[in-house]
C-alpha positions, 0 to 999 in steps of 0.5 A: 690453236694457241699462238706463240710469239717466241723471241727467246727459245725455251727449249735447250739446244746443243750444237755439239756434233752439228755443223752449220750446214746441217743445223740450217738444213734441219731448219728447212726440213722442219719448216716445210711440213709446218708450211704444208700443214698451214696450206692444207688447213686453208684448203680443208676449209675451202673444201679442197680436202676431205680430212686432215690429221694435223702434226703441227707441234710435233714435227721435230720427231718425224724430221729428226728421225728421218734425218738421222737415218740412212735414206735406204733404211725403212720408216713406218710412220703414222698420221702425223708424220708428214715430216718423214715424207718431206724429209725423204723427198717424196714429190710434193705434187704426188703427195698432194694428189694422194691427199686429194684422192687423185689418179696420180696419188700413191693409192690411185684414189683408193685410200686417204692421207698417209695410208700408203707406202713407197718402196722407192723412199723406204716408207711403209704407211700405216692402216687405220687399225693402230699397231700393225705397223710395229710388227711389219717393222719387225719383219723388215728388221728381221730381213735386214738381219738375215741379209746382214745389211747392217741397217736399222728400221724405225716404227712410229706409234702413239701413246694411245696405241701402246694399249693395243695388243700388237704393241706388246707382241711386236716389242716382245718379238723384237726383243726375243729375236734381237731385231735392229728396230727402233720403236718411237712412241709419240706421246702427244698427250691425248688419244683423240680426247682421252688424256694419258691418265685414262690410258695408262698408269705408268709414269713413263711409257719408256719404262715399259721397255724394261719389261721387254728386256730392251733399252728405253729412253724418254726424250724431249720430242719438240727438240729437233737436235735431241731427237736427231742426236738420240736416233743417230746414236742408237742407229749407229749402235744397232747397225753394229749390234742388232737389238731393239730400242724403245724411245718415248718422245714427249710432245703435244698435239696442238690441233684435234685428232682430226680437224673436225674433232677440235680441241675444246677438251684441252685445258687452255693453260695446257695448250698455252704452255705447249705453244711456248714449246713449239718445235719450229718457232723455238728452233728458229729463235735459237738459230737466230740467237746463235747467229747461225741464220739471219732474218733475211735468210729465214724469209728467203727460205720461207719464200722458197718453200712457199713457192715449192708448195704452191707450184706443186699444189697447182699441178696436183689440183689440176690433175685428174681424179681416177676414172672408175673402171671395174676391170682396173679395180679387179685387176689390182686386187692381186699382184700380177702373177701367171702361174706356170704349172711345174711337172715332176722331173721324173716318174719316181713316186713314193707312198706318202701320207697327207701330212708327209706331202705337206712336209715334202712341199715345205722342204722342197720349197725351202730348197728352191727358195733360199729367201723362204722363212718359216715361222710358227709356234714350236716348229723348230727343234720340236718339229711342230705339234704335227711334226711337219717340220721335224728335222728342218732345223738341222737342214735349214738352220734356226734363222729360217725355221723360227720358233715364235712367241705366242703372238699370231698377229705379230708373226703374220705382220713380220711375214709381211715385213719380210715380204716387203724386203723381198723374202717369202714367209710361211706362217703356221697357225698351230691350229687354224682356230688360233687365226682369230688372233691374227685376223686384223693383219690378214684381212686388213694388211695382207689382203688389201696391200696390193690394191691400196699401193701396189705392194704384194704380200708374199705370205702363206698362212698354213691352217690345220683345220677341221673336225672329226678328231674330238678336239672340241670348239677351239681346235676343230673349227672350219674358218675358210668362209671368213677369208673367202669373203676377203678380196686380196686373199687366195684360199686353198684347201686340198683333199689329197696328198698329191694336191696337198704337196702341189698346192702348197708348193704353188702357194709358196711360189705365188707372190700373193697372200694365200690361206692354205687349209689342211684337214687334220683328220686327213693327216695320217688317215690318207695316203697315196703314191705321189711324185718324189720331185718338186711339182705344183698344182694350178691354183684356181682349178677344180678337179673332177674326182669321179664322173657320173650322170645322175647328180653333181656333188660340189665340195672340198676337203674331207667332204670329198671323201665322204661323197665318194664313200656315200656314192659307193653305198648307193646302188643304181646311181652315179655322181659327178664329184667336183673337188674345188681345191681352191676356194678363192678364186674358185673355178666357175667354169668347172662348176658350170660344166659339172652342173650342166652334165647332170642338172642336179646339184648338191653343194657340201661342206664341213663348215656350218651351213649358214653363211658357208661357202656353199651358199655363194656357190649355190646362189651363183649356180642358180643365177648363171646355170638356171636353165640347166637345172632339173632340181633345186640346188641343195646344200648340206653343212654342219649344224649351226652350233660351235663344234662339240667335243665328245664323239656322239655330239661331234658326229651329229654336228658334222654333215655326213649323215645329212649328206647321205640323205640329201644325195638320196633326196636329190637322186629321187627328185 
């Protein structure tokens, strides 16, 4: 890294609006992350740290932003924003334990560096996938707006991450909803080794704000006073008049993307030029020049910070690493929650179709939880493409029943942001197939959050799913297996109106992220008498559909009804039919009991056969119930092709006819 000996500042500082105590305090806050980094770089070379993402050269942005906000306003930082954590006075010992992966760190050794949050300090950390924090900031800002708190939220991103789709989605949502959020782009010249001229063609990233209909400014990111003044100005305005603002802070990354990368790809003259704009040395030189501080005071401040760092490091270095415990690891995947099944208050029942049962659950949950917000495409006045939320706007208002732009990822991220502020969120995928656009937020943010740093994600994602409706390959897929493989999610899949209502109520009640699958074919083809009152069904508990002695059929969704129908066509044999209802976690005890009862097992699902949920269940049965088996465990599923459109091809794709053949084969075995 180029060194600079700065006696006269090259940055232009103005002390207008600042008193001496604040100017000196900003110096202390600016110096601390620099001195911590210098310590960390030494420790990295000594093997005390495994990795380090340096923010040397751009400290003024993090410190300026954090200093200009209220302490109870949320910040969503990135790799190089150590100054956010130090300005918010996160205890250095715990911070250092986090860097080392010690047991006392925020993630208990489960994640590295700044991949954590602290609700106490109103910080929500990033994940490695750049961009998702911007949408989470939208959700936090939405919560503060709904609660009329008069607060602003700030989210950081780098110039490279502005190429991510999430950047566009998050800014667009913030603009459409007039959310009180400031997006800060740290334009530090390089995305790892890729210079900005290979990342975007516009001259100023701030100009992109025009396209979103928001105010946008470009500032000198190395000037602590300019950063502070700009953030303070917009924060004060936004608290009174909620709206998003885009700020591009120009700076430079003086070290590698991470230390192993180096900086050989940076021209020497460019490095030297930016070294002269060092935010710490320039500000220090200005304070000295203005006689706001003396050399003796500088040394005293440095000495005090060094002692604080050394003392904290000594304690952190002596702290223990986490002891491996299977029980502890599994226990932290989900936020603690003991469901108590709620029974209806009266005997009153009404004939309800599957689609009506879902609507009933949403309506009654909205009445039960004033902090529940529904989000989805066309769900407000239009009532959704399946009319499930028809009439909801009139009852609950547009603040809680929100039409969204076409941006599934940002809306799931916003749901997470709402959860961080104590709200509940339901996100409707117009069709379950479209969840691919939100995959990252679901599997990397919602699912891992509690395991990583103890924050729950109180979000339900509704998934209209399944085939048999001649809707083709993009509106008919069964995608439950994608999420079945993801620890931290719960996956629910009802097959009856009674379960549809009770399980959706339970999913909304649960503080963990739930993927709720609802089969489109069942919406208006299936009806039964169900309780009028609010009630819940136990998540994780299977249901015996009918008892039998010859074979066991383990299934879920539409296949439950196919199993019943097929068995009615077969004379002289009965089947124990088990409806899983919840796919993650699934009811192993009920499966084992059903297997032991007949000794012959068919696992059936509508999803493609290869890699389907049936494969896991069949393997588990073979491993744990082998001595109870009188025949090989058999599976049936859809063809291993995309879902075709026209009826003859779709019927061939679906497993109904093969299911009947497998049942007869198993009975005869």
